[in-house]
Every structure is written in C-alpha cells, then in structure tokens.
C-alpha positions in Angstrom: 59.1 -5.3 -57.7 56.1 -6.8 -59.4 54.0 -6.5 -56.3 54.8 -2.8 -56.1 53.9 -2.4 -59.7 50.6 -4.2 -59.2 49.8 -1.8 -56.3 50.7 1.2 -58.5 48.4 0.0 -61.4 45.6 2.4 -61.9 42.3 1.4 -60.5 39.9 -0.5 -62.7 37.0 1.9 -62.0 37.0 5.6 -61.8 36.0 7.4 -58.6 32.3 8.1 -59.0 30.4 10.7 -57.0 27.1 8.9 -57.5 26.2 5.4 -58.5 25.3 4.7 -62.2 22.0 3.1 -62.9 23.8 0.1 -64.4 26.6 -2.4 -63.6 29.8 -2.7 -65.6 32.7 -5.0 -65.0 36.0 -3.8 -66.3 38.9 -6.2 -66.7 41.1 -6.8 -63.6 44.7 -5.6 -63.1 45.9 -9.1 -64.1 43.9 -9.2 -67.3 45.8 -8.8 -70.6 46.2 -5.5 -72.3 44.2 -7.0 -75.2 41.3 -7.5 -72.8 41.4 -3.9 -71.8 41.5 -2.8 -75.4 38.4 -5.0 -76.1 36.6 -3.5 -73.1 37.3 -0.1 -74.5 36.5 -0.8 -78.1 33.8 -3.4 -77.8 32.0 -2.3 -74.7 32.6 1.3 -73.7 32.7 3.0 -77.1 29.5 1.1 -78.1 27.8 2.1 -74.8 28.8 5.7 -75.2 27.4 5.8 -78.8 24.1 4.4 -77.5 23.9 6.5 -74.4 25.7 9.8 -75.3 24.1 11.7 -72.3 25.3 9.2 -69.7 27.9 11.1 -67.5 29.5 7.9 -66.1 30.6 6.2 -69.3 33.2 8.9 -70.3 34.7 8.5 -66.8 35.1 4.8 -67.4 36.6 5.5 -70.8 39.1 7.9 -69.3 40.1 5.4 -66.6 40.5 2.7 -69.2 42.7 5.0 -71.3 44.8 5.7 -68.1 45.2 2.0 -67.6 46.4 1.5 -71.2 48.7 4.4 -71.1 50.3 3.3 -67.8 50.8 -0.2 -69.2 52.3 1.1 -72.4 54.9 3.0 -70.4 56.3 -0.2 -68.6 59.0 -2.2 -70.3 58.0 -5.8 -71.1 60.2 -7.3 -68.4 58.2 -5.4 -65.7 54.8 -6.5 -66.9 52.9 -8.7 -64.4 49.6 -9.1 -66.1 48.5 -11.9 -68.4 50.2 -11.9 -71.8 48.1 -11.0 -74.9 
C-alpha cells in the first residue's frame, strides 16, 4: 500500500518545456511535510519576490502546492514520508 502511495506522490519538479538558467533542489517524496513548507516559504516565495519575471518559479510553486495538497488529503496512517 505504501509503495503504491509513494508511486502516486506528485513529482517533486514540474514538467518544464525549457531549462531554467538556475538549479533548484526541491525536497524528496520522503522528506517531511515541514520540509516542503519550508521550501515553499523560505525558498520559492523569496525567489519569486526577487525574480518576479522568472516564468519557471511559479511552476515550482504550483508543483509544491500540489504536493502539499496531496499530502494533506491522506490520513495519517497512510503517510510514508518522514514525520515532521
């Protein structure tokens, strides 16, 4: 069951049509939800504020929000990632 859920977990990175001019390392599927929230709040939102014209950053933010929403929908007994 947990292997199936791990396979269903949204990808860490959005599907990009061209490569961004920078590297970014989102948390993994096994990282805690708190790590995903820190990535959103402490990395992505700050980068977006500093680079408002970058077309890739909103895609990473949308993917991060999809990960967090997917995780929030799972009951605690089905969670396979690291605890907060």
